[in-house]
Each structure stands twice: as structure tokens, then as C-alpha cells.
C-alpha positions in Angstrom: 68.6 105.7 99.6 66.6 108.6 98.1 68.2 110.6 95.3 70.3 113.6 96.4 68.3 116.8 96.2 70.0 119.3 93.9 69.8 123.1 94.3 66.5 124.4 93.0 67.9 127.8 91.8 71.3 129.5 91.6 73.2 131.4 94.2 74.1 130.8 97.8 72.0 128.4 99.9 71.8 129.4 103.6 69.9 128.2 106.6 68.1 130.0 109.5 66.0 129.1 112.4 62.3 129.4 112.9 60.3 127.9 115.8 62.8 125.2 116.4 63.2 124.3 112.7 66.1 124.7 110.4 64.8 126.4 107.2 66.6 126.9 103.9 66.7 129.7 101.4 68.7 130.8 98.4 70.1 134.3 97.8 71.6 135.6 94.5 72.4 139.0 93.0 72.8 142.5 94.2 70.4 145.4 94.7 67.1 146.0 96.4 65.8 142.8 98.0 63.0 140.7 96.5 61.5 137.8 98.3 60.0 134.9 96.3 57.7 132.3 97.9 56.8 129.1 96.2 53.3 127.5 96.4 52.2 124.7 98.7 51.3 121.3 97.3 52.6 117.7 97.4 55.8 118.6 95.6 56.5 122.2 96.3 59.9 123.9 96.5 61.8 127.0 95.5 62.1 125.4 92.0 58.6 126.8 91.4 59.9 130.4 91.3 63.1 129.5 89.3 62.3 131.7 86.2 61.8 134.8 88.4 64.8 134.0 90.6 67.1 133.7 87.6 65.8 136.8 85.9 65.8 139.2 88.9 69.2 138.2 90.2 70.7 140.5 87.5 69.2 143.6 89.2 68.0 142.6 92.7 69.2 140.7 95.7 66.7 137.8 95.3 65.8 135.5 98.2 63.9 132.3 97.4 62.7 130.3 100.4 62.0 126.7 100.9 59.0 126.8 103.2 58.8 124.5 106.3 58.4 120.9 105.2 59.7 121.5 101.7 62.9 121.6 99.7 66.0 121.7 101.8 64.1 123.0 104.9 63.5 120.5 107.7 60.6 118.1 107.2 59.8 116.8 110.7 56.5 115.1 111.8 54.8 118.1 113.3 51.9 120.5 112.8 52.1 122.5 109.7 49.7 125.4 109.6 49.4 129.0 108.4 51.0 130.3 111.6 54.1 128.3 111.0 54.4 129.4 107.4 53.7 133.0 108.2 56.3 133.0 111.0 58.8 131.5 108.4 58.3 134.6 106.3 58.7 136.9 109.3 62.0 135.1 110.1 63.5 135.4 106.6 62.4 139.0 106.5 64.5 139.7 109.5 67.5 138.1 107.7 66.8 140.2 104.7 66.9 143.3 106.9 70.4 142.3 108.1 71.7 141.5 104.6 70.1 144.5 102.9 69.8 147.2 105.7 67.6 150.2 105.1 66.3 148.9 101.8 62.6 148.3 101.1 61.7 144.7 100.3 59.3 143.6 97.6 57.7 140.1 97.9 56.0 137.7 95.5 54.1 134.6 96.4 52.3 131.8 94.5 48.9 130.2 95.1 48.3 129.2 98.7 51.5 131.0 99.9 49.8 134.2 99.0 47.7 133.7 102.1 50.9 133.4 104.2 52.5 136.5 102.6 49.3 138.5 103.0 49.1 137.6 106.7 52.8 138.5 107.3 52.3 141.8 105.6 49.1 142.6 107.5 50.9 141.8 110.8 54.0 143.8 109.9 52.9 146.5 107.4 56.4 148.0 107.2 58.0 144.7 106.4 57.2 144.7 102.7 57.0 147.6 100.3 54.8 145.8 97.7 53.1 142.5 97.4 52.7 140.4 94.2 50.1 137.6 94.6 50.2 135.1 91.7 47.1 132.9 91.4 46.2 133.5 95.1 43.8 131.2 96.9 40.7 132.5 98.7 38.9 134.1 95.7 37.0 131.2 94.2 33.2 131.4 93.8 30.7 134.1 94.7 29.6 134.6 98.3 32.1 132.1 99.7 33.2 134.2 102.6 36.2 133.1 104.6 35.7 135.2 107.7 36.2 132.7 110.4 37.7 133.1 113.8 41.2 134.8 113.7 43.8 132.1 113.1 41.3 129.4 112.2 41.9 127.0 109.3 39.9 124.8 107.0 41.4 121.6 108.4 39.4 118.4 108.3 40.8 116.5 111.2 39.1 113.3 110.2 40.7 113.5 106.8 44.1 114.1 108.2 43.7 111.1 110.5 42.5 109.0 107.6 45.4 110.1 105.4 48.1 109.5 108.0 46.5 106.3 109.4 48.4 103.9 111.6 51.6 103.7 109.4 50.2 104.2 106.0 50.7 108.0 105.5 53.9 107.5 103.7 52.3 104.9 101.4 49.4 107.3 100.6 51.9 110.1 99.8 54.0 107.8 97.5 50.8 107.0 95.6 50.1 110.7 95.2 53.6 111.5 94.0 54.3 108.9 91.4 56.0 110.5 88.4 52.9 110.1 86.3 50.7 111.6 89.0 53.0 114.6 89.4 52.8 115.2 85.7 49.0 114.9 85.8 48.7 117.6 88.5 51.2 119.9 86.7 49.2 119.6 83.6 46.1 120.6 85.6 48.1 123.6 86.9 49.2 124.6 83.5 45.9 123.7 81.8 48.1 122.2 79.1 50.3 119.2 78.5 53.2 121.6 77.8 54.5 121.8 81.3 58.0 122.8 82.4 59.9 119.5 82.3 62.7 120.7 84.6 60.2 121.5 87.3 58.6 118.1 86.9 62.0 116.4 87.3 62.7 118.4 90.4 59.3 117.6 91.8 59.9 113.9 91.5 63.2 114.1 93.4 62.0 116.4 96.2 59.0 114.1 96.9 61.5 111.3 97.5 63.2 113.0 100.4 62.8 111.8 104.1 59.7 113.4 105.7 58.4 114.7 102.4 54.8 113.5 103.3 54.2 115.5 106.5 53.4 119.0 105.2 51.6 117.8 102.1 49.2 115.5 104.0 48.2 118.4 106.2 47.8 120.6 103.0 45.5 118.0 101.6 43.4 117.9 104.8 42.9 121.7 104.6 45.1 122.5 107.5 47.2 125.1 105.6 44.2 127.1 104.3 43.1 130.1 106.4 39.4 130.3 107.3 39.9 134.0 108.0 41.8 135.1 104.9 39.3 137.6 103.6 39.7 140.1 106.4 43.5 139.6 106.0 43.4 140.5 102.3 41.2 143.5 103.1 43.6 144.7 105.7 46.5 145.1 103.4 47.7 148.7 102.9 50.7 148.0 100.6 50.4 148.2 96.9 49.2 144.8 95.8 49.4 143.2 92.3 47.3 140.1 91.8 47.6 138.1 88.7 46.0 134.9 87.5 45.5 132.8 84.4 42.6 131.6 82.4 43.6 127.9 81.9 43.8 124.9 84.2 42.1 124.1 87.5 42.8 127.5 89.1 40.7 129.9 87.1 37.7 130.7 89.4 38.4 134.2 90.7 34.9 135.5 91.0 35.5 136.3 94.7 38.1 138.9 93.8 35.3 141.4 93.9 36.1 141.9 97.6 39.3 143.6 96.7 39.3 144.7 93.0 37.8 148.1 93.8 40.4 148.9 96.4 42.8 151.6 95.3 45.9 149.7 96.4 45.0 146.6 94.4 45.8 146.0 90.8 44.7 142.9 89.0 46.0 141.3 85.7 44.5 138.3 83.9 46.8 136.3 81.7 46.1 133.6 79.0 48.0 131.0 80.9 47.9 128.5 83.7 48.5 129.2 87.4 52.2 129.9 87.0 52.3 132.4 84.1 55.9 133.4 84.5 56.9 129.9 83.2 54.8 130.4 80.1 55.0 134.1 79.2 58.0 135.1 81.2 58.7 138.4 79.3 55.1 139.6 79.4 54.7 138.7 83.1 58.0 140.4 84.1 57.0 143.5 82.0 53.7 143.8 83.9 55.4 143.1 87.3 58.1 145.7 86.6 55.4 148.2 85.6 53.6 147.6 88.8 56.8 148.0 90.8 57.6 151.3 89.1 54.1 152.6 89.7 54.3 151.7 93.4 57.5 153.7 94.0 57.0 157.0 95.9 57.1 160.0 93.5 
């Protein structure tokens, strides 16, 4: 039997439906709503936004989602793609409207999930008052334009077929999520050996749950990356705060030139890895709060 999965953050855990799946999220606190969206990788879950969830519950109604295929959300053997992830954000936004009627909602996403949040915000411009994109994907290199057909992805079907194979997909995933391998990848994310140990421990447990391999194997094959994300980023009309670090494997943001001159975008660079709020929580929150204050109508 796999170890029981504990709660990733504090508060009430609730479920909701999206495209035939039962998804899970947490809610805590009172005040204007704030949606937090974890990244996508082999061991992702709402545990990745824990520092922000625990801080903002003192002043906001904080919602932290487990995306399809992760955490307490269902993990069936099905297609996982940007459309599914974006629809999950639309679905939880409707629940937020019900719980916090007539209140503007701010949203923050991490890494690849920034693409899903940006797409949701472009499709429903009134859904989110502001967007915070932490270490967003889609900005690496110069001249690497991702302007493919609307809705297209970077999926390598041959790689997905190889990874899943006739019965060996779970074995491949187990090899990628051994405790030492999880630590190795977190150190690459941090750009340091000083990772968050509680996150590492949670990652080990969540990767042992039934069906844990299905979404990650499609992530590895490129099926969760949008081939058309540049027009999506450019279409955003909300105030956008983008932040990224200078350490680790996620530090190439030369492609941010496509948005950095836009008046609704603000960019901060921090001396950290890809999840700066774990390392310099006070400084990160101070900059985020300043952005939120500047984005309010005067």
C-alpha cells in the first residue's frame, strides 16, 4: 500500500468537477480571493505554493489547487494537455465566484502552470484582476518563437509511446522519482543543495500514489507545453508581474523581450532559484504586495 497522502497546506480541502474528473483544492482565510497554482513536473502538488498559502491566509481567501493528475486530484490514465489544465483553472474560478461573490480575484502560478493561467486569463479577461507569473516557461533563448497553431503543443508522440511502453511506464516513473532523484531535481530547481526539506518529503509521498505517472509522463514528452504561448502572453491585458531567479536550471529568460516593454508587464529578477518565495519569502512578498497595490484602480 502506498503511504497516505497528507494535506499539502492548511485549511479546508474540497473537491469539484472538471471534464469528468474530480479535482481537489484547499481554501483558507478570509478576504479578497487569491488563487495559487503549483508548477508541473514529476512530483508537483499544492505543496509547492505552501509558503504563500500560509502567509496570505491571514489577509486573503486563498485557494490552492491540485491540478489534474496531481495531489489529491484524480489521476486517471487519460490525455493531459494545456486545454485540460486551463479548463481546471476556469472551473475553480467559477467556484471562487460563488464563495467570494463580487470580489476581484488575483492569481499566481509557477513555472509551466504560468502558461495555463495566461491562457485562462486571455480567454476570460474579466476572470482575474492581476496575474503573477513565477519563473514562467516560454521565455528561454533568443528568437525561439512559439507561435504555432492555436491550441497546439510541443508533444513528441514517439517519446510518450517510448516512455509508456507496453507496461513499463510505471517502472520508468518509479526510476525518475526515487528519493535521491527527486532531491537531485529539486537542487537543480533551487540551484543549491539547500532545498526545502518538507517539500522534498511531500514529493516523495505524492509520487507513490496510484496513477502518479500519467500526467508526468505526458509532461516529459512535451504534451503540456503550448506551441502557441507567445501570442497568449502578448494578448494579456491584466497587470502582470513576472519574477524569476538567477540560479539553477531555470535562468534563461532572454525571450522575455517580447513582453518586457509592454506597459501592463512588470518584471523582477531575484538572486534565487525558480521558487524564490521559499528562499526569500519576505522580499518576495514585499514585491508582490507592491505590485498588487500598484495594480489597484486609483
